Phi, psi and omega in degrees: 000132182287167180295328178292316180296321179297317180296316183293327184289339181247012181234154173284172182226151168212163184231152172208145180288152181228151174210143184294139181287155175222151183293153178251169176285140182292144171200100200221158170186162185262169169252164175209149171240149187255182187030066179299153182260132181293140178278178184299321174257153188290354185283345184226149174232151188249173189292143179249214188265118181304326190291341182249013184273159168275109190275132170232152184227153167251144182257105176283137177278090187293326178295317178294319178301316179297320182294330181265007172097013176267152183285136172221153183296328181270009184278358180086179183269075182273168177296327177297313179299315182295317181292323177294331175297323177290318182296317187284338189300310179294330178293317178296317180300314179293325182301327185243019171281136182298134183232161177286164180294343180274350181262148175292148179303135183290343180275007171263107186241124179257129175254123183218185177205173177286314186224166178294156172086007183269355174103020184293321180291320175303314179294321180298312181294314181296320178295318178298316180296320180294316179293328178295342176281349179295149179281335190246009185222148171245164185229135168246115179262117183250125174276100182259007175275076193289338178280324181224068183297137185224355181296306180295321179299318179297326179274003177078024184247148179288152177291153181204180182300151182191228189303310182297325180293324176297319183283335184269327192233115183285357175271351178271125177262157174304327179298337183280341192236342178290140181247115176273136185252171175282002167267108193307327185268002188244128174235148182237136171246112181293170179289325180088198185286129179299145181212138182293342181260027184303318181299314180294324179293319179291336179269359188283163175297327179299317179295316180299316179296322182293315182292324177294323179294312182288334177289329186256348185299316179238120186293344182258004189268139170248134182249121180251125179255119171277105191268159169295160175297146185293325186264003183260321181223170178272350184297323184296319180296319179293316180299322181301331182293343179268348195271150173267336177217147180228134176242122179255121178273128182241119182277129180299136175063015178229307179294125180278158177296325178299316180296318180294318178300317181294322177297314180293327176297320179293339181263009179302135183096345177272144179259165176056056177268127184240157180237137167245120177268104195260148173065030175281139181260117186257317183201140176052034176074008181280129179275147177211175169218147177263148180239124180244131181221155179254000000 
């Protein structure tokens, strides 16, 4: 029995339709939270209180997002929306299950893949949008693929300061880089300025302090990290060490079993590892993905 079959045999399943993402037309402005809290190292500051912030917003083109296959609240009760409701439910449940002080917060969720092009950013955005439809939860979507950031690009927005700038410059506040959207429950933190020391920055005490701060600042918030591919850079492995849950996107008929085995090997020691089998064709050419969770 293959490693994929073994994983599937001991995990539950859910399905959701998939379609490749495409860029949107820009329409932009930022969000901010105020009185940021200094992290353990001076290079990073964490999220503060929304109510006292100078608010800036970005306007997502929700109609365009719907046309290219991304989830939107006004998109109706489609099979994609329904299937994502099934997919997000175990993640939300785990996110707010009580954990020991030695475990990473469950509301820190990393979306990754073995290699580029398997649909991790598409899944990250759709999952964030689906959770943002919840009545009791808010979402912070962080583009942590700092070498090849794609969240803003997929949404048709220009790149700007973000995560790397927080870790590099102690004069940059979270209020300077968070982007509040016209989806009330959704906030975005861009990847920021590319840096050759990205791996070391993500492994730093400043990064650890920052993720713990944003995980605990709001009790209803889920933080989704769009991570680099596991087999392309070392950043994904380092980022995984901060996470409470990990979702690995596996592209149907493309991701090899060898690549998946190597990806899972890199995640040894991490708990709550989940699989999305993306772009599988089940009937009449319709793409879907299966979700396996433990």
